[in-house]
C-alpha positions in Angstrom: 0.0 0.0 0.0 1.4 3.4 -0.9 1.3 6.4 1.3 -1.6 8.8 0.8 -1.2 12.5 -0.3 -1.8 13.7 3.3 -2.2 12.5 6.8 -5.4 12.5 9.0 -3.6 13.6 12.2 -0.2 14.9 11.4 2.7 14.9 8.8 6.0 16.0 10.3 9.4 16.6 8.6 12.1 14.2 9.6 14.0 11.1 8.6 12.7 8.8 11.4 9.8 8.6 13.8 12.1 9.8 16.6 13.3 13.0 15.0 9.9 13.8 13.4 8.4 13.8 17.0 11.4 14.7 19.2 11.7 12.9 22.5 14.0 15.3 24.4 13.5 15.7 28.1 12.8 19.1 29.8 16.5 19.6 30.5 17.5 18.5 27.0 19.4 15.4 28.2 18.4 11.9 27.2 15.2 10.7 25.5 11.7 10.2 26.9 10.8 7.5 24.4 7.1 8.3 24.7 4.6 6.4 22.6 3.5 8.3 19.5 -0.1 7.4 20.1 -2.3 5.2 22.2 -5.8 3.9 21.7 -7.7 3.4 25.0 -11.0 1.7 25.8 -13.9 3.3 27.6 -12.3 2.4 31.0 -9.2 4.3 29.8 -7.1 1.2 29.6 -4.5 1.2 26.8 -5.5 -1.5 24.3 -3.0 -0.5 21.6 0.0 1.7 21.4 2.4 2.9 18.7 5.8 3.3 20.3 8.4 6.0 19.6 10.0 3.9 16.8 6.7 3.5 15.0 6.1 -0.1 16.1 2.4 -1.0 16.6 1.6 -3.1 19.7 -1.7 -4.9 19.9 -2.2 -5.8 22.7 -0.5 -2.8 24.2 3.0 -3.4 25.4 5.0 -1.1 27.7 2.6 1.8 27.1 4.1 5.1 28.3 2.6 7.7 30.7 2.0 10.3 28.0 2.3 10.4 24.2 3.9 12.6 21.5 0.8 12.8 19.3 -2.3 11.8 21.4 -4.6 9.4 23.1 -7.6 8.3 21.1 -10.7 6.3 22.3 -12.4 3.2 21.1 -15.7 1.7 22.1 -14.3 -1.8 21.4 -13.2 -4.2 24.0 -9.7 -5.5 24.6 -8.7 -8.2 22.2 -10.0 -6.8 19.0 -8.0 -6.4 15.8 -5.7 -3.4 15.0 -7.7 -2.5 11.9 -11.0 -2.4 14.0 -9.4 -0.2 16.7 -8.2 2.2 14.1 -11.5 2.3 12.3 -13.3 2.9 15.6 -10.9 5.5 17.0 -10.5 7.6 13.8 -13.3 9.0 11.5 -11.4 8.5 8.3 -13.8 7.9 5.4 -11.1 8.8 2.8 -8.7 6.1 4.3 -5.9 8.6 4.8 -2.7 7.7 6.5 -2.9 8.5 10.2 0.7 9.8 10.6 3.4 10.5 8.1 7.1 11.4 8.3 8.0 13.7 5.4 11.5 14.1 4.0 12.7 17.6 4.9 14.6 18.0 1.6 12.3 16.4 -1.0 8.9 16.3 0.7 8.4 12.6 0.0 6.8 10.4 2.5 9.5 8.3 4.3 7.4 6.5 6.9 3.7 6.3 7.6 1.1 4.7 9.7 -1.8 3.8 7.5 -5.6 3.7 8.2 -5.4 0.0 9.1 -2.8 0.6 11.8 0.1 -0.8 9.8 3.4 1.0 10.2 5.5 1.3 6.9 
């Protein structure tokens, strides 16, 4: 699947997930390694997370206390598919990518998280 022309949530310049969404601490030393995004159920439990490196975890694995992009809600119970969680959490009739990393020099899409929740 090819990247879409735009992203539903955000398209950031960079060469990796980490430098598109910087992870620096308040004092500028070290890295926070926060999840890019999380999908939570109605009880606010994290059912899926996309970590700082763009890896999708379903079920959630080592979810962080905070995210770089956001926390999104699903009405689905724990144990559902990644595609179902993404369809429920995002109103995305055009099936746009959710996130994109855009080359700062050429503007091409280097990395993206598609509407099915697959990281490319």
